[in-house]
C-alpha positions in Angstrom: 15.1 -6.6 9.6 18.8 -6.9 10.5 18.3 -10.3 12.2 16.7 -11.7 9.0 19.7 -10.9 6.8 23.4 -11.7 6.9 25.5 -8.8 5.5 27.9 -11.2 3.8 25.2 -12.7 1.6 24.1 -11.2 -1.7 20.5 -10.0 -2.3 19.8 -13.1 -4.3 21.3 -15.5 -1.7 19.2 -13.8 1.0 16.0 -15.0 -0.7 17.5 -18.3 -2.0 18.2 -19.3 1.6 14.5 -19.3 2.5 12.8 -20.1 -0.8 11.4 -23.6 -1.2 9.7 -25.5 -4.1 8.6 -23.8 -7.3 9.1 -20.3 -5.9 12.9 -20.8 -6.4 12.4 -20.5 -10.1 10.8 -17.1 -9.7 13.4 -15.4 -7.4 14.6 -13.0 -10.0 11.1 -11.9 -10.8 10.3 -11.5 -7.1 13.4 -9.4 -6.6 12.5 -7.3 -9.7 9.1 -6.7 -8.1 10.9 -5.3 -5.1 13.0 -3.1 -7.4 16.2 -5.2 -7.4 17.3 -5.7 -11.0 20.5 -6.5 -13.0 23.6 -6.1 -10.9 21.6 -5.2 -7.8 20.9 -8.8 -7.0 24.6 -9.5 -6.7 25.2 -6.8 -4.2 26.1 -7.8 -0.6 23.4 -7.0 1.9 26.0 -5.0 4.0 26.3 -2.3 1.2 22.6 -1.8 0.7 20.9 1.5 1.8 18.3 1.5 4.5 15.5 1.5 1.9 17.0 -1.3 0.0 17.4 -3.3 3.1 13.7 -2.7 4.0 12.6 -3.8 0.6 14.7 -7.0 0.8 13.4 -7.8 4.3 9.9 -7.4 3.0 10.6 -9.7 0.0 12.1 -12.3 2.3 9.3 -12.2 4.8 6.8 -12.7 2.0 8.4 -15.9 1.0 7.6 -17.5 4.3 4.0 -18.3 4.9 2.4 -16.3 7.7 -1.1 -15.9 9.0 -0.4 -12.3 9.9 2.1 -9.9 8.4 2.6 -6.5 10.0 4.2 -3.8 7.8 5.2 -0.5 9.3 5.4 2.3 6.6 6.5 -0.1 3.9 6.5 2.6 1.2 8.3 5.3 3.1 11.0 7.0 1.0 10.0 5.3 -2.3 9.3 7.1 -5.5 5.7 6.7 -7.0 6.7 3.8 -9.2 8.5 1.9 -6.3 5.6 2.6 -4.0 3.1 1.2 -6.6 5.3 -1.9 -7.1 5.4 -2.6 -3.3 1.7 -2.0 -2.8 1.0 -4.4 -5.7 3.2 -7.1 -4.0 1.4 -6.6 -0.7 -1.9 -7.1 -2.4 -0.7 -10.2 -4.3 0.7 -11.6 -1.0 -2.7 -11.2 0.7 -4.6 -12.7 -2.3 -2.1 -15.6 -2.6 -1.8 -16.5 1.0 -5.1 -15.3 2.6 -3.0 -13.9 5.3 -4.1 -10.8 7.2 -1.9 -7.9 6.5 -1.7 -5.1 9.0 -0.4 -2.1 7.1 0.7 1.0 9.1 1.0 4.1 7.1 0.4 7.9 7.2 0.0 7.9 3.4 -3.8 7.8 2.9 -3.5 7.3 -0.8 -1.7 4.0 0.0 -4.3 3.0 2.5 -7.1 3.8 0.0 -5.4 1.8 -2.8 -4.5 -1.3 -0.7 -6.7 -1.7 2.3 -10.2 -3.1 2.7 -10.7 -2.0 6.4 -9.1 0.8 8.3 -8.3 1.1 12.0 -7.7 4.7 13.1 -5.9 5.3 16.3 -6.0 8.7 18.1 -4.5 9.5 21.5 -3.6 5.8 22.0 -7.3 4.8 21.6 -9.2 3.1 18.8 -11.2 6.0 17.1 -12.5 4.2 14.0 -12.6 0.7 12.6 -14.6 0.3 9.4 -14.4 -0.1 5.7 -12.2 2.3 3.7 -15.3 4.1 2.3 -17.0 4.5 5.7 -13.8 5.8 7.3 -13.1 8.4 4.5 -16.8 9.4 4.6 -15.8 10.8 8.1 -13.1 13.0 6.6 -13.8 15.9 8.8 -13.3 13.8 11.9 -10.0 12.4 10.5 -8.7 16.0 9.8 -9.8 17.1 13.3 -7.6 14.2 14.7 -4.6 15.6 12.8 -4.8 12.9 10.1 -4.8 13.5 6.4 -7.2 12.2 3.8 -6.5 11.2 0.2 -6.1 14.3 -2.1 -9.0 13.0 -4.3 -11.3 12.8 -1.2 -10.4 16.4 -0.4 -11.4 17.5 -3.9 -14.7 15.7 -3.8 -15.5 17.1 -0.3 -14.8 20.6 -1.6 -17.1 20.0 -4.6 -19.9 18.7 -2.4 -19.5 21.8 -0.1 -19.7 23.9 -3.2 -23.1 22.5 -3.9 -22.5 19.7 -6.3 -24.7 16.6 -5.7 -21.9 14.1 -5.5 -20.5 11.6 -3.0 -17.8 13.3 -0.8 -16.3 10.0 0.3 -14.6 9.2 -3.0 -11.1 7.9 -2.3 -9.7 6.3 -5.5 -9.3 7.6 -9.0 -11.5 4.8 -10.4 -14.3 5.8 -8.1 -13.9 9.5 -9.0 -14.4 8.7 -12.7 -17.6 6.8 -11.8 -18.9 9.6 -9.6 -18.1 12.3 -12.3 -19.8 10.3 -15.0 -22.8 9.6 -12.8 -23.1 13.3 -11.9 -22.8 14.3 -15.6 -25.4 11.7 -16.6 -27.9 12.9 -14.0 -27.5 16.4 -15.4 -28.0 15.2 -19.0 -24.5 16.4 -19.9 -23.3 13.1 -21.5 -23.9 12.3 -25.1 -24.7 8.7 -25.8 
């Protein structure tokens, strides 16, 4: 990231140097999406923390069209709000550009929220490559490799092991709600 940014430039100038066309009118909004607001945009790059520099580097890279964008732990060290903002920007970038985004993370909740396919590496070998649902359906294998699974998947697996007739591969809150309502409906526990 250091070679992308000159410490003497401000946060705003760092993006302004690479922005072209209509995007230039949206620089403040883009910086806001990456959690730079108010006086933050006038800070010199050299005084930014490591996390701030990483967010700025990501914002800058996303201004330049790419076929492939590789992000290594882009949400590391961020609070939940900041993490959600960055994940939303990654999703928007993918939708807007059609670029492939290779997103490396140990946070399975981030993977579940953002990705459509997962590549799992174990002992320097490809262990799994499939849709998010199919990979998380193999939660026991993931855990045996020393990987984590989303907390919500863990809860649904425990419910399934306790005898509830539900899908144990639930990995998002939205899917959890659907599964719970489906279960209650099957049991006749929902009032119309």
